[in-house]
C-alpha positions, 0 to 999 in steps of 0.5 A: 729057050733052054730050061734048067733041070726043073724044066722051067725056062732058064733066067738068061738068054742062051750064052752059046748056041746048041751043039750037036753031039759031034761038036766038041765042047769049048768053054765059054771063056774060049767062045766068049759069053755075050754080055747078056749071057751068064758069066757065073751063077747068080748065087748071093751067099756061098752055100758053105757059109750057110751050112757053117752058119747052121752048124754054129747056130745049132751048137749055140742053141744046144748050149742054151737049150740042150736037146740030146740026139740020143739017150746016154746008153746009145751015145758011144754008138752015136759018136762012132756013127758021127765019126764015120759020117765025119770021115765020109764027108771029108772023103766025098768033099776031097773026091769032089775037089780032086775031080773038079781040079782034074777038069780044070774048073772051079768050085766057086759059085762066083766064077765061071765054070770051064767044064761040065763035070760028070765023073767021080762023085758027080756021076752019083749026085749033081751036088756032091760038095753040098751033100758032103756038108750035109753029111758033115753036119749030121756027123757033128750032130752025132759026135756032140749028141745034139739034136739042133744041128740036125734040126737046122739042116732041113731049113738050110737045105731048103735055103741052099736049094733056092739061093744056090742050086736053082741059079747054078742049074739055070746057069749050067743049062744055059752054058751046056744046053742039052748036054746038061739036060741029059746029065740032069735026067741021068743023075739025081740032084742029091742021091 
């Protein structure tokens, strides 16, 4: 039985047989995924929705109970750091989209993937798009000098881990077998 990156058994039966290193990979759409196999990760809520909800909730809570992230003398430096994080987030997200597009696969969790992408930002982290959203929230928190968006980042990451990343990892383990396992051993989930 194939396991996810966590080493636990994957939730679905194998969608296609294990391939040797000499066999070229063919996407599931070409070989046909069985009705019992994964067609797409089972992600209930798209992770960007969760990140945006946390960010908006943080801004609303800040309006009600303002808690500054830094004292007034440090605000200009904090805003500069926030701007830098905001830009880094955009660059990482753009690089992720471009890399996925080059491999002609999707970023959407409700669609089947057509390639195991291990280049570009995916060679540094298995979740560069989610990481870019985390950096974005940290940047906005610094830009508006609010503790709340940053405080809400921790629970949203835990929720995304449970509701999105774990199902995605199981799906990819079923689809790509040992190639995905090797990728997991080589590249960390975050950084």
